[in-house]
N, C-alpha and C positions, 0 to 999 in steps of 0.2 A: 461837596465832599462825599456824600453818599454815593454819588455817581462815579467817582473815582474808585471807591472801595469795591463797588459792584463790578466795574471793568477790571480791576486787578484780580478779583475773585474768579471772574469768567476766564481770563487769560491763564490764570494757574490751573483751572479745571481743564481747559482745551489742552494745555501743554502736558498735563499728567496723562489725559486719554490719549494723546498722540504718541507719548513715550510707551504706554501700555501696548497700544496697537503695533508700535515697531517690534517690541519684545515678542508679542504674540506671533507676529510674522516669522521672526527669526526661529522661535521655538517650533512653529509649525513646519518651516523648511527642514529643521533638524529631525522633526519626527517623520516627515515624509521620506527623508533620505534613509533613516533607520528602517522604516517599513519597507522601503524599496530593496534594501539589502536582505531583509528577511524573506521577501516575496519572490526570490529568484525562481524561475521556472526550471524545474528539474526533469530532464528527459531520461526515462529509464532505458537501461540496456535490455532490449526485448529478444527473447528467444522462444521459438516454437518447436514442439516435438509432437510425433504421431506414431501410433502403432496401429497397423491395419493387418488383420489375419482372418481370412475367411469373410464372415459377415461381422466381425467385431471391430470397433475403432475406438481408440482412446486418443484425445488430443490435449496437450498441455501447452499453455502459454504463460511464460515467466517474464515479468517485469521487474527488473532489478534496479532499485534506487539505492542510494549510499547506505541507508540503515535498515531498510525494509524491502520485502519482496511482495508483490501483488501479482495476480493473474487469474487464469481460468483453467478449469479442467472439466472434461466432458467424457464420461464413459458411455458409449453406445455399444452395448454388448448384446448380441443376437439372442433373442427370447428372454431377455431380462429387461427390467425398467431402466429407462435412460436416467443417468444422473448428470446434472449440469449444475456447475456452481463456480464460486470465486475462491481465490487463494489469498492468505494473508500471513506472511511468515518471515523467516530470516534464513540466511545462508551461514552454514557453520563449515568453513573451507569449501569442499565441493558438494556438500550435502544441504538440500533444501529441506526445511522443517516448516511445515505450514498448517494452518487450520483451513480445511476445505469445508466451506458451507454450501450445500447444495439442496436442490429440490428433487424429490423423488416420490412419486405416487401422491403428490399434492401436500407433502409434509416437508418442511425445512428441517435439515439436520446438519450437525457439524462433527467432524471427525478430523483427526490428525493424520496427515499424510507425509511421507518422507521420500525423497527421490535423490539418488546418487547420480550427479551430473558430471560425466567425464567423457572425453573424446567423442563429442556430438552424440552421446547416447545418454538418456535419462532413464535410469532403472529404478522402478517402484520398489520400495522396501516393505517388508511384512514383518510382523512380530506380534507378541501377546498384547492385547488391548485391555483397557479397563475404562469405565464410565466415571467421569469426573466433571462436575458442574454442567451437566446437561450435554456432554459431548464425549465422544470416545477418543482416548489418547493411548499412546504406547506406554506400557507398564515400565519398561526400561529402554529408552531410545538407543542406548549404546549397543543393545543386543539385536538391532534391527538386521534382518536377513535380506540380503540383495540378490541372492543367488537364484531364486525362484520368481523373482519379480518381472513384471512386463518390462520389455525394453522398448522405449520409444525413441526413434531416429529424429535427429535434428532436421527440420524443414523450414522453408521459408514461411514467414508469417503473412498469411492472406486473410484479410477480414471478410 
């Protein structure tokens, strides 16, 4: 009799473990499917721009994703310190507004940059700036002046 009760208890235990494993497998497949949907590879729309005048060169690389913009910006101006850094920002219409984190003279700094991009030209915007949270930002971004800014011509992106 004891032997029969032990067999019944073991059978019930194995059956419940097997059902749990099946449920876990199904849940795991659902989780993997959901994760796969979230982990789609996004390929950015990439554009490059360059300004060359005498011994000055400015290059801008813009990588546009659906919700954000990343990229790089390099100022190589004659007889001035070279600034090389990354961009992190957004587009508002045809205007790129980004934080430019760069290295100059061994110090990392961040400042806001604005480029109006139209007709294969990226024009840098200027305006009054202020310090906020350890970076320089435009006091009023709607008053950005693009008339005096550097004009960068669209070029092919070469790494």
